[in-house]
LUMRO-929291 format. One line per 3 residues: their letters; for each residue x, y, z of N, C-alpha, C. Coordinates in steps of 0.02 Angstrom, whole numbers. Example, Ala and Ser with C-alpha at 12.3 -4.5 7.8 and 13.67 -1.06 7.14 Angstrom:
<pts>
as	660 -284 390 615 -225 390 660 -165 390  642 -112 354 684 -53 357 645 2 394 .
</pts>
This chain:
<pts>
mss	1897 -452 1687 1869 -530 1619 1777 -472 1614  1786 -455 1542 1694 -429 1518 1652 -487 1515  1591 -478 1548 1568 -564 1516 1536 -545 1442 .
spn	1496 -584 1419 1477 -601 1333 1427 -575 1369  1390 -550 1304 1359 -515 1270 1301 -594 1274  1258 -555 1299 1180 -594 1315 1134 -550 1235 .
vlv	1123 -621 1198 1049 -603 1173 990 -623 1139  941 -607 1168 867 -617 1160 840 -651 1108  803 -712 1067 783 -706 1018 697 -699 1036 .
lct	653 -664 1013 614 -647 1025 554 -636 967  487 -731 1010 456 -738 944 357 -729 1003  337 -719 963 251 -772 984 278 -809 1044 .
gns	260 -845 990 269 -933 1060 337 -967 1102  380 -939 1055 456 -998 1052 453 -1059 1067  418 -1075 1007 392 -1140 957 438 -1153 930 .
crs	427 -1102 889 479 -1125 799 536 -1086 783  507 -1001 774 573 -968 737 638 -933 804  585 -912 836 649 -884 898 700 -976 946 .
qll	659 -1029 904 684 -1093 911 768 -1086 881  710 -1100 853 784 -1088 770 834 -1052 770  820 -994 781 890 -951 753 933 -949 825 .
hgy	888 -976 903 932 -978 965 997 -1055 935  979 -1052 902 996 -1165 893 1066 -1166 843  1027 -1082 806 1094 -1079 743 1144 -1020 784 .
laq	1097 -937 821 1170 -932 849 1208 -950 929  1168 -1008 947 1250 -1019 976 1262 -1052 967  1265 -1131 910 1319 -1184 873 1358 -1100 839 .
qlg	1345 -1051 803 1397 -1004 780 1398 -952 807  1407 -949 904 1433 -898 924 1465 -920 971  1446 -1000 991 1484 -1039 1057 1482 -974 1132 .
dra	1573 -976 1153 1560 -919 1200 1559 -859 1184  1556 -855 1143 1559 -785 1140 1499 -730 1170  1427 -764 1147 1380 -724 1174 1340 -789 1237 .
vvy	1281 -769 1237 1235 -817 1308 1171 -817 1242  1165 -825 1201 1086 -813 1186 1008 -880 1243  975 -823 1243 916 -867 1257 863 -826 1209 .
sag	820 -884 1203 746 -844 1189 695 -869 1228  618 -825 1152 573 -808 1211 528 -794 1183  444 -808 1209 407 -781 1166 358 -731 1221 .
iet	309 -724 1193 249 -666 1228 218 -733 1237  188 -771 1223 184 -833 1254 218 -876 1249  165 -933 1240 223 -980 1265 176 -1053 1264 .
hgl	246 -1077 1184 166 -1127 1125 199 -1203 1158  252 -1176 1180 317 -1263 1195 337 -1260 1125  398 -1318 1128 453 -1311 1070 409 -1379 1029 .
npr	412 -1364 959 379 -1365 932 412 -1464 883  360 -1495 905 424 -1572 863 455 -1581 811  426 -1535 755 438 -1526 717 539 -1497 668 .
avr	524 -1403 691 567 -1379 750 607 -1424 751  602 -1458 771 688 -1511 844 703 -1528 768  652 -1580 749 673 -1638 669 726 -1579 652 .
vma	688 -1554 601 714 -1472 534 794 -1468 564  791 -1454 652 874 -1426 666 905 -1488 687  869 -1544 675 918 -1621 696 956 -1647 621 .
edg	902 -1614 559 940 -1627 514 1001 -1619 503  998 -1530 513 1061 -1497 507 1118 -1484 535  1088 -1540 602 1186 -1551 640 1172 -1524 689 .
vdi	1096 -1466 729 1088 -1435 796 1031 -1460 822  1061 -1492 883 1020 -1521 949 980 -1462 973  913 -1452 978 877 -1408 1012 848 -1440 1026 .
ahh	806 -1511 1041 795 -1542 1108 773 -1521 1182  850 -1477 1192 834 -1459 1256 826 -1431 1294  787 -1360 1229 779 -1288 1245 693 -1309 1269 .
tsn	693 -1258 1324 616 -1244 1341 562 -1179 1306  512 -1206 1306 474 -1115 1297 465 -1061 1334  530 -1021 1311 497 -987 1433 444 -895 1367 .
nvd	438 -894 1446 416 -809 1401 468 -799 1439  422 -714 1390 504 -663 1414 483 -609 1492  438 -657 1496 457 -578 1560 503 -659 1611 .
eya	490 -670 1592 559 -715 1649 641 -714 1631  652 -663 1585 722 -611 1569 734 -553 1592  671 -528 1649 660 -449 1633 687 -413 1660 .
rvp	773 -449 1700 808 -445 1736 891 -447 1721  863 -497 1648 930 -498 1628 934 -440 1555  1000 -424 1583 1048 -353 1535 1057 -382 1474 .
fdy	1031 -385 1419 1047 -394 1355 1051 -353 1315  1096 -393 1265 1147 -311 1216 1100 -311 1136  1085 -371 1135 1037 -365 1079 952 -407 1080 .
vlt	914 -401 1051 850 -389 1042 813 -404 975  821 -479 959 795 -495 890 729 -543 900  683 -471 867 620 -501 857 608 -559 778 .
vcd	608 -605 791 582 -640 731 536 -640 713  514 -609 719 369 -602 682 364 -511 714  323 -506 666 288 -427 655 262 -438 729 .
han	224 -490 771 182 -480 805 234 -474 881  287 -523 893 296 -504 952 362 -418 932  352 -420 871 382 -349 867 335 -280 896 .
evc	313 -298 897 233 -211 883 234 -252 961  221 -295 994 233 -285 1061 292 -303 1092  325 -327 1060 387 -325 1115 400 -277 1163 .
pvf	392 -295 1263 431 -253 1302 495 -211 1332  479 -181 1336 528 -140 1338 552 -158 1376  649 -172 1339 681 -186 1418 741 -130 1419 .
pss	759 -101 1514 769 -64 1547 857 -99 1521  872 -51 1487 933 -79 1446 979 -68 1367  992 -54 1342 1029 0 1288 1050 -41 1247 .
aqr	992 -117 1242 981 -171 1211 975 -145 1160  991 -164 1092 1021 -150 1017 963 -178 981  896 -148 963 812 -213 927 809 -221 850 .
lhh	836 -293 819 860 -275 759 746 -324 773  737 -317 677 696 -376 674 690 -392 613  684 -453 593 669 -479 562 593 -525 555 .
nfp	523 -545 483 485 -562 507 487 -649 467  513 -685 510 501 -743 455 443 -779 445  420 -820 385 364 -841 403 362 -909 464 .
dpa	306 -904 494 283 -973 521 254 -1036 521  322 -1082 506 334 -1137 492 275 -1182 509  238 -1148 576 166 -1176 626 111 -1172 619 .
kat	107 -1123 528 23 -1115 541 47 -1146 432  88 -1194 429 86 -1243 366 16 -1271 376  12 -1292 320 -77 -1359 295 -25 -1399 235 .
gte	-27 -1461 238 -40 -1495 176 -25 -1570 210  1 -1595 159 43 -1651 215 87 -1642 258  111 -1719 282 164 -1709 317 250 -1698 288 .
eei	253 -1714 232 308 -1694 178 299 -1622 145  259 -1571 133 252 -1517 126 232 -1466 192  221 -1480 251 225 -1460 309 309 -1454 335 .
mdq	337 -1503 319 411 -1508 338 443 -1483 282  400 -1486 237 489 -1443 151 471 -1367 221  395 -1341 224 408 -1249 240 444 -1241 321 .
frd	452 -1325 324 507 -1329 406 549 -1285 380  579 -1302 346 647 -1317 338 667 -1282 280  637 -1222 242 648 -1190 208 629 -1103 263 .
vrd	565 -1111 312 620 -1050 356 663 -1076 396  691 -1143 405 767 -1148 437 836 -1134 418  792 -1141 312 863 -1100 292 883 -1046 299 .
qvk	799 -1001 313 783 -916 285 846 -910 364  792 -936 440 832 -917 490 931 -920 517  939 -968 459 1011 -991 469 1037 -952 434 .
aya	1033 -923 347 1084 -866 353 1036 -789 355  1014 -792 429 1011 -710 446 1076 -737 517  1035 -788 529 1113 -788 557 1181 -802 617 .
hdf	1158 -809 509 1248 -811 488 1308 -738 457  1218 -706 441 1257 -635 434 1248 -561 499  1209 -633 545 1186 -553 620 1251 -572 626 .
vha	1313 -637 669 1359 -650 669 1443 -632 651  1390 -609 570 1461 -589 555 1461 -511 550  1387 -461 563 1398 -396 556 1414 -396 635 .
yfa	1388 -417 682 1387 -415 766 1440 -459 818  1490 -506 780 1533 -513 794 1583 -572 786  1588 -491 733 1661 -513 705 1739 -513 716 .
ma	1762 -602 684 1840 -580 721 1882 -507 719  1910 -482 754 1934 -442 748 2015 -424 735 .
</pts>
């Protein structure tokens, strides 16, 4: 029995964008893959990211903010960078990982009222959800 593919979602701080994508990929892939997320740095899990995912029925409250170095020995099949900074400074993985990149806006930089900030989080969440759906259908289509 072959093991499930390993998917790494990489961001600068592993607090928002990578956590959103991690949540959706874990939900959509189920046991077809093992999903990890990490940052070049660790900024802690953003509480607003947890809230907007809960609004869409995905619980990421148990996620942790991890540094990419923690996964140096994991043989990744896919490395998805979700911000330009992570793409530029992404460590080289000693594997045949397929690297994919999509730069999502950083909702943690949102300003305004709490409602305006949450709207920006929801907008990024919806972009991430659509990207997760496309990735799953492109790379994990049922045979």
